[in-house]
VOPAGU-2260 file (C-alpha; in pm, 1 decimal, decimal comma):
REM VOPAGU-2260
SITE   aa  ch    i         X         Y         Z
SITE  MET   A    0    8449,2    7806,2   13006,0
SITE  SER   A    1    8719,6    8094,7   12906,3
SITE  LEU   A    2    8593,6    8370,5   12791,2
SITE  ILE   A    3    8713,6    8380,0   12442,5
SITE  ARG   A    4    8511,7    8068,6   12400,5
SITE  ILE   A    5    8183,6    8187,4   12502,5
SITE  ILE   A    6    8200,0    8497,7   12321,2
SITE  SER   A    7    8319,1    8301,2   11924,5
SITE  GLN   A    8    7980,2    8052,5   12055,2
SITE  LYS   A    9    7760,6    8356,8   12044,7
SITE  ALA   A   10    7959,4    8542,4   11787,2
SITE  ASN   A   11    7939,0    8171,1   11550,9
SITE  GLU   A   12    7589,1    8145,6   11645,2
SITE  GLN   A   13    7460,6    8517,4   11518,7
SITE  GLN   A   14    7713,8    8533,6   11222,8
SITE  LEU   A   15    7933,8    8792,4   11358,2
SITE  PRO   A   16    8297,1    8729,3   11279,9
SITE  PHE   A   17    8591,4    8890,5   11413,2
SITE  LEU   A   18    8978,8    8872,5   11443,9
SITE  LEU   A   19    9195,0    8862,7   11754,2
SITE  ILE   A   20    9447,7    9124,2   11751,5
SITE  GLY   A   21    9679,6    9256,3   12030,8
SITE  GLY   A   22    9805,8    9083,5   12323,5
SITE  TYR   A   23    9659,0    8691,8   12203,9
SITE  ALA   A   24    9790,2    8767,2   11825,8
SITE  VAL   A   25   10126,2    8875,9   11931,5
SITE  MET   A   26   10144,9    8525,8   12113,3
SITE  ALA   A   27    9999,5    8325,4   11847,0
SITE  HIS   A   28   10270,4    8497,9   11627,0
SITE  GLY   A   29   10537,2    8379,0   11846,7
SITE  PHE   A   30   10627,0    8651,1   12121,2
SITE  ALA   A   31   10509,6    8505,4   12453,2
SITE  ARG   A   32   10374,0    8785,5   12676,7
SITE  SER   A   33   10123,8    8851,3   12946,9
SITE  THR   A   34    9821,6    9024,1   12830,9
SITE  TYR   A   35    9553,5    9237,5   13044,1
SITE  ASP   A   36    9267,4    9229,1   12814,8
SITE  LEU   A   37    9097,0    9124,3   12474,5
SITE  ASP   A   38    9118,9    9272,2   12154,4
SITE  PHE   A   39    8895,4    9222,7   11829,0
SITE  LEU   A   40    8890,3    9343,8   11548,7
SITE  ILE   A   41    8549,8    9360,2   11364,1
SITE  ARG   A   42    8332,0    9533,6   11094,0
SITE  LYS   A   43    8214,4    9872,3   11217,6
SITE  ASN   A   44    7872,5    9823,3   11013,2
SITE  GLN   A   45    7824,1    9526,4   11280,9
SITE  THR   A   46    7904,9    9724,5   11590,4
SITE  GLU   A   47    7546,9    9752,7   11723,5
SITE  ASP   A   48    7525,0    9388,8   11706,3
SITE  TRP   A   49    7824,3    9306,9   11897,4
SITE  ARG   A   50    7692,7    9570,8   12128,9
SITE  ARG   A   51    7428,3    9366,7   12216,2
SITE  LEU   A   52    7596,5    9027,2   12207,7
SITE  LEU   A   53    7844,9    9143,7   12421,1
SITE  GLU   A   54    7554,4    9320,5   12640,7
SITE  GLY   A   55    7383,2    9022,9   12688,7
SITE  LEU   A   56    7719,4    8811,5   12783,4
SITE  GLY   A   57    7753,4    9114,5   13105,0
SITE  PHE   A   58    7971,0    9330,0   12931,7
SITE  LYS   A   59    7935,3    9725,8   12981,4
SITE  ILE   A   60    8025,3    9983,3   12731,4
SITE  HIS   A   61    8346,3   10185,4   12922,7
SITE  PHE   A   62    8455,5   10417,0   12629,8
SITE  THR   A   63    8295,5   10428,6   12274,5
SITE  GLY   A   64    8481,3   10628,4   11953,0
SITE  PRO   A   65    8438,3   10640,5   11603,7
SITE  THR   A   66    8672,8   10351,3   11571,6
SITE  PHE   A   67    8713,9   10193,9   11863,4
SITE  VAL   A   68    8490,0   10063,3   12178,2
SITE  GLN   A   69    8627,7    9966,1   12534,9
SITE  PHE   A   70    8412,9    9670,9   12726,5
SITE  GLU   A   71    8441,2    9646,2   13107,1
SITE  PRO   A   72    8416,7    9251,8   13184,6
SITE  PRO   A   73    8151,7    9086,9   13300,8
SITE  ALA   A   74    8112,8    9017,6   13671,1
SITE  GLY   A   75    8357,3    8749,0   13804,1
SITE  GLU   A   76    8576,3    8795,0   13508,8
SITE  LYS   A   77    8879,8    8985,5   13469,5
SITE  LEU   A   78    8995,6    9053,8   13080,6
SITE  PRO   A   79    8792,1    9399,4   12938,9
SITE  LEU   A   80    8760,5    9383,6   12566,1
SITE  ASP   A   81    8871,8    9633,1   12355,3
SITE  VAL   A   82    8713,0    9647,9   12014,7
SITE  MET   A   83    8866,4    9817,7   11692,9
SITE  LEU   A   84    8568,3    9902,7   11403,7
SITE  VAL   A   85    8715,6    9878,5   11072,3
SITE  SER   A   86    8548,2    9917,9   10719,8
SITE  ASP   A   87    8403,3    9619,7   10514,8
SITE  GLU   A   88    8640,1    9619,9   10241,0
SITE  THR   A   89    8913,4    9631,7   10534,0
SITE  PHE   A   90    8790,7    9384,2   10746,0
SITE  VAL   A   91    8742,4    9121,8   10465,5
SITE  ARG   A   92    9096,3    9201,0   10331,9
SITE  MET   A   93    9255,0    9094,9   10664,1
SITE  GLN   A   94    9020,5    8798,9   10705,9
SITE  ALA   A   95    9145,7    8650,3   10413,0
SITE  GLU   A   96    9485,5    8681,4   10525,0
SITE  ALA   A   97    9403,6    8540,9   10861,7
SITE  LYS   A   98    9545,1    8273,7   11067,0
SITE  ARG   A   99    9314,4    7992,2   11227,5
SITE  ILE   A  100    9448,1    7908,3   11556,0
SITE  GLU   A  101    9307,5    7778,0   11892,5
SITE  ALA   A  102    9312,9    8025,5   12174,2
SITE  ASP   A  103    9170,9    7900,1   12527,0
SITE  GLY   A  104    9044,6    7587,7   12323,0
SITE  VAL   A  105    8874,5    7737,2   12073,5
SITE  ALA   A  106    8951,0    7755,8   11707,2
SITE  THR   A  107    8959,4    8118,5   11623,2
SITE  SER   A  108    9139,3    8389,6   11363,9
SITE  ILE   A  109    9424,9    8624,4   11486,1
SITE  VAL   A  110    9486,9    8861,9   11217,4
SITE  SER   A  111    9823,2    8785,7   10971,7
SITE  LEU   A  112   10195,3    8894,3   11094,1
SITE  PRO   A  113   10188,3    9198,7   10825,7
SITE  HIS   A  114    9867,9    9293,4   10977,1
SITE  LEU   A  115    9962,5    9309,4   11307,9
SITE  ILE   A  116   10290,4    9473,0   11205,7
SITE  ALA   A  117   10049,3    9736,5   11060,8
SITE  LEU   A  118    9810,6    9783,0   11371,1
SITE  LYS   A  119   10114,1    9816,1   11603,1
SITE  CYS   A  120   10234,2   10089,4   11423,1
SITE  HIS   A  121    9948,4   10269,6   11384,4
SITE  ALA   A  122    9879,0   10206,2   11756,2
SITE  ILE   A  123   10216,6   10318,8   11842,1
SITE  CYS   A  124   10190,5   10670,3   11614,5
SITE  GLN   A  125    9833,5   10746,6   11690,0
SITE  GLY   A  126    9823,1   10587,7   12089,3
SITE  LYS   A  127    9927,8   10705,8   12405,1
SITE  PRO   A  128   10289,5   10725,8   12454,0
SITE  HIS   A  129   10272,7   10497,7   12798,1
SITE  ARG   A  130   10212,3   10211,5   12545,6
SITE  ALA   A  131   10433,4   10274,7   12252,1
SITE  MET   A  132   10703,2   10101,6   12470,8
SITE  LYS   A  133   10519,0    9795,9   12513,7
SITE  ASP   A  134   10404,8    9806,1   12122,6
SITE  ILE   A  135   10784,6    9880,3   11994,9
SITE  GLU   A  136   10885,8    9560,4   12219,2
SITE  ASP   A  137   10639,7    9385,7   12074,7
SITE  LEU   A  138   10725,4    9434,2   11713,3
SITE  VAL   A  139   11095,0    9371,6   11793,4
SITE  GLN   A  140   11049,8    9042,6   11924,0
SITE  LEU   A  141   10785,2    8965,5   11641,9
SITE  ALA   A  142   11108,7    9060,4   11411,1
SITE  ARG   A  143   11295,3    8904,8   11576,5
SITE  LEU   A  144   11149,6    8567,9   11676,7
SITE  ASN   A  145   11006,5    8538,9   11298,2
SITE  LYS   A  146   11374,1    8665,7   11150,2
SITE  LEU   A  147   11172,7    8972,4   10974,8
SITE  ASP   A  148   11448,7    9170,9   10704,3
SITE  LEU   A  149   11329,8    9475,2   10784,9
SITE  ASN   A  150   11538,5    9584,0   10487,6
SITE  ASP   A  151   11304,6    9403,2   10286,1
SITE  PRO   A  152   11072,3    9652,1   10064,9
SITE  SER   A  153   10701,3    9535,0   10143,4
SITE  LEU   A  154   10820,4    9525,1   10521,1
SITE  ARG   A  155   10946,8    9853,4   10500,4
SITE  ASP   A  156   10666,8   10002,1   10335,7
SITE  ILE   A  157   10438,5    9834,9   10574,3
SITE  ILE   A  158   10598,2   10011,6   10877,8
SITE  LEU   A  159   10607,1   10364,9   10699,0
SITE  LYS   A  160   10258,6   10359,8   10602,3
SITE  HIS   A  161   10130,1   10258,5   10916,6
SITE  GLY   A  162   10398,7   10414,3   11145,7
SITE  ASN   A  163   10659,1   10654,4   11016,0
SITE  LYS   A  164   11043,1   10698,9   10968,8
SITE  GLU   A  165   11110,8   10735,1   11306,4
SITE  LEU   A  166   10987,3   10405,9   11400,9
SITE  TYR   A  167   11136,9   10226,8   11063,1
SITE  GLU   A  168   11486,8   10364,8   11215,9
SITE  THR   A  169   11390,7   10240,3   11576,3
SITE  LEU   A  170   11244,3    9916,2   11492,2
SITE  LYS   A  171   11612,9    9899,5   11245,6
SITE  ARG   A  172   11852,3    9967,1   11513,9
SITE  ASP   A  173   11664,8    9765,7   11756,2
SITE  CYS   A  174   11664,2    9456,5   11575,1
SITE  GLY   A  175   11982,8    9527,9   11374,6
SITE  GLY   A  176   11834,2    9573,1   11031,6
SITE  ILE   A  177   11779,6    9174,4   11002,3
SITE  CYS   A  178   11636,3    9036,4   11317,3
SITE  PRO   A  179   11833,0    8679,5   11354,9
SITE  GLU   A  180   11638,3    8391,3   11584,6
């Protein structure tokens, strides 16, 4: 049984909703690429419940921060789990716009494309430089495959709010403004 399926079933039993973000969300929105971890977005006020659930499945905490928890996978599994913590208000807003998909044989929710773009922009500006190139490539491919117009004011606003002008200009350059298929 897949790790996503096991976690989803246990989370469902305990009424702990989550959204898939990261590589699985990128793939669900059209860009087929490899990923080496699972990325979840959860309510910050449910962090302790999630910790107990995941430790019960054999995960071990690797790193804890104010908005992020990293778990090492259980024995015999390869994918670590990164968990992003958000406010109740943010989670509810993102969950309302989430997309239902099947991932590893289980129905689950992924963040909407605009929210994924916002998360990627935030990661680029707040994260580690070695990850920025991968995240920029994700954004360029998502824009191309989804035929996004980077001149569209709502998309531009998302990129500028969660990223910065330099990132916006980089994406426009790499996509040519409007990203055809």
